[in-house]
C-alpha positions as CSV (number, residue, x, y, z in Angstrom):
1,M,88.7,-151.6,-8.2
2,P,85.0,-150.7,-8.3
3,E,83.5,-149.5,-5.0
4,S,80.9,-151.6,-3.2
5,S,78.5,-148.7,-3.5
6,D,78.4,-149.5,-7.2
7,F,76.7,-152.8,-6.5
8,P,73.1,-151.6,-6.8
9,R,73.9,-150.0,-10.2
10,L,75.6,-153.2,-11.3
11,V,72.5,-155.2,-10.4
12,S,70.3,-152.7,-12.3
13,L,72.6,-152.9,-15.3
14,A,72.4,-156.7,-15.2
15,C,68.6,-156.6,-15.0
16,H,68.5,-154.3,-18.0
17,D,70.9,-156.3,-20.1
18,L,69.0,-159.6,-19.3
19,R,65.8,-158.2,-20.7
20,T,66.9,-158.3,-24.3
21,P,67.6,-162.1,-24.6
22,L,64.6,-162.8,-22.4
23,A,62.4,-160.7,-24.7
24,T,63.8,-162.8,-27.6
25,V,62.9,-166.1,-26.0
26,Y,59.4,-164.9,-25.1
27,G,58.8,-163.4,-28.5
28,F,59.8,-166.6,-30.4
29,A,57.8,-168.8,-28.0
30,R,54.7,-166.6,-28.7
31,T,55.4,-166.8,-32.5
32,L,55.6,-170.6,-32.3
33,A,52.4,-170.7,-30.2
34,R,50.5,-168.5,-32.7
35,A,51.6,-170.5,-35.7
36,G,49.3,-173.3,-34.6
37,E,51.5,-176.0,-36.3
38,L,52.7,-177.7,-33.1
39,D,51.6,-181.1,-31.8
40,A,50.1,-181.1,-28.3
41,K,53.4,-182.0,-26.6
42,S,55.4,-179.3,-28.3
43,A,52.6,-176.7,-27.8
44,R,52.7,-177.5,-24.0
45,Y,56.5,-177.0,-24.0
46,V,56.1,-173.6,-25.8
47,E,53.5,-172.7,-23.3
48,M,55.9,-173.5,-20.4
49,I,58.6,-171.4,-22.1
50,E,56.2,-168.5,-22.3
51,A,55.2,-168.8,-18.6
52,A,58.8,-169.2,-17.5
53,S,59.8,-166.1,-19.5
54,Q,57.1,-164.1,-17.9
55,Q,58.2,-165.3,-14.4
56,L,61.8,-164.4,-15.2
57,A,60.7,-160.9,-16.3
58,G,58.8,-160.5,-13.0
59,L,61.9,-161.6,-11.0
60,L,64.0,-159.1,-13.0
61,D,61.5,-156.4,-12.1
62,E,61.8,-157.2,-8.4
63,L,65.6,-157.4,-8.5
64,G,65.8,-154.1,-10.4
65,L,63.4,-152.4,-7.9
66,A,65.5,-153.6,-5.0
67,A,68.6,-152.3,-6.6
68,R,67.1,-148.9,-7.2
69,I,65.8,-148.7,-3.6
70,E,69.2,-149.8,-2.2
71,G,71.1,-147.4,-4.5
72,D,68.8,-144.6,-3.4
73,R,67.5,-144.2,-6.9
74,Y,63.9,-145.3,-6.5
75,D,61.8,-142.6,-8.0
76,P,58.1,-143.4,-7.5
77,V,55.5,-142.3,-10.0
78,P,52.4,-141.7,-7.9
79,Q,48.9,-141.9,-9.5
80,A,45.4,-141.8,-8.2
81,L,43.9,-145.2,-7.6
82,D,41.4,-147.0,-5.5
83,T,43.0,-149.2,-2.9
84,L,40.3,-151.9,-3.3
85,E,41.0,-152.1,-7.0
86,L,44.7,-152.2,-6.2
87,A,44.2,-155.1,-3.8
88,Q,42.1,-157.0,-6.3
89,A,44.8,-156.6,-9.0
90,A,47.4,-157.8,-6.4
91,A,45.2,-160.8,-5.6
92,E,44.9,-161.7,-9.3
93,R,48.7,-161.3,-9.7
94,A,49.3,-163.5,-6.7
95,G,47.3,-166.3,-8.2
96,D,45.0,-169.0,-7.0
97,G,44.3,-169.0,-3.3
98,V,44.5,-165.2,-2.8
99,V,41.4,-163.0,-2.6
100,A,40.7,-159.3,-1.9
101,T,37.8,-157.8,0.0
102,G,37.0,-154.6,1.8
103,T,36.4,-151.0,1.2
104,G,38.9,-148.8,-0.7
105,Q,39.6,-145.2,-1.0
106,T,41.3,-143.1,-3.6
107,V,45.0,-142.5,-2.9
108,E,48.2,-141.4,-4.7
109,L,50.6,-144.4,-4.9
110,D,53.2,-145.8,-7.3
111,A,50.6,-148.3,-8.5
112,E,52.5,-151.1,-10.3
113,P,55.3,-151.6,-7.8
114,I,52.8,-151.4,-4.8
115,E,50.6,-154.0,-6.6
116,R,53.6,-156.3,-7.0
117,A,54.5,-155.8,-3.3
118,L,51.0,-156.7,-2.0
119,A,50.9,-159.7,-4.3
120,G,54.4,-160.8,-3.2
121,L,53.5,-160.6,0.5
122,A,50.2,-162.5,-0.1
123,R,51.9,-165.1,-2.3
124,A,54.6,-165.6,0.4
125,A,52.0,-166.1,3.1
126,H,50.2,-168.6,0.9
127,R,53.2,-170.5,-0.4
128,H,55.2,-170.7,2.8
129,G,52.3,-171.0,5.2
130,G,50.7,-174.1,3.6
131,V,47.2,-172.5,4.0
132,E,44.4,-173.0,1.6
133,S,43.8,-169.3,1.0
134,V,45.0,-165.8,1.9
135,E,42.9,-162.7,2.1
136,I,44.0,-159.1,1.4
137,A,41.3,-157.1,3.4
138,V,41.3,-153.4,2.5
139,A,40.2,-150.6,4.8
140,G,41.1,-147.3,3.1
141,R,45.0,-147.1,3.1
142,E,45.3,-150.2,5.2
143,F,45.8,-153.7,3.7
144,R,45.5,-156.7,6.1
145,I,47.0,-159.9,4.7
146,G,46.3,-163.1,6.4
147,P,46.6,-165.6,7.7
148,V,50.3,-165.4,8.1
149,V,50.9,-168.6,10.1
150,A,54.0,-169.0,12.3
151,A,55.8,-171.0,9.7
152,A,55.5,-168.3,7.1
153,A,56.1,-165.3,9.3
154,P,59.9,-165.2,9.1
155,V,59.8,-165.6,5.4
156,V,57.1,-162.9,4.9
157,L,59.0,-160.5,7.2
158,A,62.3,-161.3,5.3
159,Q,63.9,-162.5,8.5
160,E,64.6,-165.7,6.5
161,L,65.5,-164.7,3.0
162,K,63.5,-167.4,1.1
163,D,61.2,-165.2,-1.0
164,L,62.4,-162.4,-3.2
165,G,58.9,-160.9,-3.7
166,A,58.3,-160.5,0.1
167,A,61.9,-159.2,0.7
168,V,61.5,-156.5,-2.0
169,A,57.9,-155.7,-0.9
170,L,59.1,-154.8,2.6
171,R,61.8,-152.5,1.2
172,L,59.3,-150.9,-1.2
173,V,56.7,-150.2,1.6
174,D,59.5,-148.6,3.7
175,A,60.8,-146.5,0.7
176,A,57.2,-145.4,0.0
177,G,56.8,-144.2,3.6
178,G,54.5,-147.0,4.6
179,T,54.6,-149.4,7.5
180,V,54.3,-153.2,8.0
181,A,53.3,-154.9,11.2
182,L,52.5,-158.5,12.1
183,V,50.0,-159.0,14.9
184,G,49.0,-162.5,15.5
185,E,48.4,-164.0,12.0
186,T,47.6,-160.6,10.4
187,L,50.1,-158.6,8.4
188,T,49.1,-155.0,8.2
189,V,50.5,-152.8,5.5
190,T,49.7,-149.1,5.7
191,L,50.4,-146.9,2.8
């Protein structure tokens, strides 16, 4: 009987194994889209398949990262980056309704996972808060995300597990030695 401590490795293996069929689906959808021989309705369906494939890949990334953190196998790859540029990339990743402002500084961070984490927190605040827009305001190593309205706070803080991106983001910030605090409607992430 396998041990429960093997569970994070099992999740990592599943994420890895799911990538091959997902890459096949995405690849063939891209091939069909590039062929240019589809009617408008079929082209829209192929576009939806591409978008869903990318979304699934992102979810697998989040789940794989969570498994590595929980299995004590997260090995960050720090690189020099500007925190304002990081926040801007996170806002772009989060989608419409999220903007980045402020003043950055150069720091050493595991860029791509931290970008995903900031995007996940901002997206959760936007999606679960019903607000028109969310801002990621940068001041050096500090990222202030808001507004995080009362309805969204339990989800953003993973007290209610309804958003994988936010739940994994909190684990990542902790694993990276950072802190997260909610004061009023402002979530402060310090890295």
